[in-house]
SEVO-176264 format. One line per 8 residues: number of its first residue (from 0); their letters; for each residue x, y, z of N, C-alpha, C, CB. Coordinates in steps of 0.05 Angstrom, whole numbers, plus 5000, padded with zeros to 4 digits. Glycine has a CB too. Layout:
! residues N
NUM> A> X,Y,Z,X,Y,Z,X,Y,Z,X,Y,Z | ...
END
This chain:
! residues 52
0> MEKYVCGV> 8835,1382,5231,8863,1369,5221,8877,1359,5234,8881,1382,5210 | 8893,1339,5229,8904,1317,5245,8934,1329,5251,8904,1287,5228 | 8944,1329,5276,8969,1341,5288,8986,1310,5285,8964,1358,5324 | 9017,1319,5272,9034,1301,5272,9059,1308,5294,9043,1298,5245 | 9068,1288,5306,9089,1286,5322,9116,1271,5312,9079,1276,5343 | 9140,1286,5318,9164,1279,5312,9174,1261,5334,9180,1303,5307 | 9184,1238,5318,9191,1214,5329,9220,1217,5344,9193,1193,5305 | 9231,1236,5338,9261,1242,5346,9260,1257,5373,9276,1261,5323
8> CGYVYDPA> 9243,1278,5373,9249,1303,5392,9222,1309,5401,9264,1329,5377 | 9198,1297,5394,9169,1304,5408,9157,1328,5397,9171,1309,5440 | 9167,1345,5379,9155,1364,5371,9123,1356,5352,9177,1379,5357 | 9104,1381,5356,9081,1370,5344,9071,1389,5326,9060,1362,5363 | 9073,1385,5305,9059,1400,5285,9031,1400,5287,9066,1391,5261 | 9021,1429,5285,8992,1428,5289,8986,1441,5269,8979,1438,5312 | 8968,1442,5246,8959,1451,5220,8948,1479,5229,8936,1429,5205 | 8932,1478,5253,8916,1503,5259,8941,1527,5261,8896,1498,5291
16> KGDSEGNI> 8964,1516,5273,8985,1542,5278,9003,1540,5253,9006,1540,5310 | 9007,1521,5240,9027,1521,5217,9055,1521,5232,9024,1549,5197 | 9075,1533,5212,9103,1532,5227,9121,1560,5221,9123,1502,5215 | 9116,1583,5234,9121,1609,5229,9150,1606,5221,9115,1629,5254 | 9171,1582,5233,9201,1588,5229,9203,1576,5197,9224,1572,5255 | 9189,1553,5190,9185,1545,5166,9173,1560,5143,9174,1528,5170 | 9162,1583,5153,9142,1600,5131,9117,1580,5122,9163,1610,5098 | 9109,1571,5141,9087,1553,5135,9057,1562,5150,9097,1524,5144
24> PPGVPFKK> 9043,1575,5136,9017,1588,5145,8999,1573,5164,9001,1594,5123 | 8986,1585,5179,8966,1563,5198,8950,1554,5172,8943,1580,5226 | 8932,1527,5178,8913,1518,5158,8926,1495,5139,8904,1544,5140 | 8953,1488,5139,8965,1476,5116,8970,1444,5130,8995,1496,5104 | 8955,1428,5121,8955,1397,5135,8982,1389,5130,8933,1373,5121 | 8989,1373,5146,9015,1358,5147,9024,1346,5117,9012,1334,5170 | 9005,1332,5107,9007,1319,5081,9012,1338,5060,8983,1304,5075 | 9006,1362,5065,9010,1388,5040,9038,1398,5045,8985,1419,5044
32> LPDEWVCP> 9050,1396,5066,9079,1408,5074,9099,1401,5053,9090,1395,5103 | 9114,1417,5041,9134,1411,5022,9149,1389,5032,9151,1434,5015 | 9164,1374,5012,9176,1352,5016,9203,1360,5036,9181,1338,4986 | 9212,1381,5031,9240,1387,5045,9236,1399,5074,9257,1410,5026 | 9210,1402,5079,9211,1414,5106,9212,1395,5128,9188,1431,5111 | 9225,1405,5144,9240,1392,5169,9226,1404,5200,9275,1402,5166 | 9231,1386,5213,9225,1391,5242,9239,1419,5249,9236,1366,5262 | 9225,1444,5261,9239,1468,5266,9256,1463,5293,9219,1492,5269
40> VCGAGKDE> 9251,1441,5306,9266,1436,5330,9291,1421,5329,9250,1424,5346 | 9285,1399,5315,9310,1380,5313,9321,1380,5288,9304,1351,5321 | 9306,1391,5263,9314,1379,5239,9308,1350,5225,9338,1381,5243 | 9290,1340,5235,9283,1312,5228,9266,1317,5201,9267,1294,5254 | 9266,1294,5183,9250,1299,5159,9223,1293,5166,9259,1283,5135 | 9203,1296,5146,9173,1287,5146,9171,1255,5154,9159,1292,5116 | 9192,1239,5144,9189,1212,5152,9187,1205,5179,9210,1198,5143 | 9203,1222,5193,9205,1211,5223,9183,1224,5239,9235,1219,5238
48> FSPE> 9159,1233,5224,9136,1241,5238,9116,1222,5238,9126,1265,5229 | 9096,1215,5253,9068,1205,5256,9048,1218,5268,9069,1184,5269 | 9029,1207,5262,9002,1222,5267,8999,1214,5301,8973,1209,5244 | 8986,1240,5313,8988,1241,5341,8966,1222,5353,8985,1270,5351
END
């Protein structure tokens, strides 16, 4: 699964790890994240992310 990087702060969303702060379990691809999900570091929206 493809990793995505936040263009604001550089946080990398890794589907293999998920996002424990956002209650996203491991195995969830970026495109399947809820629309309201935001970067756990800086709060940027999904539209600020791009494939790594």
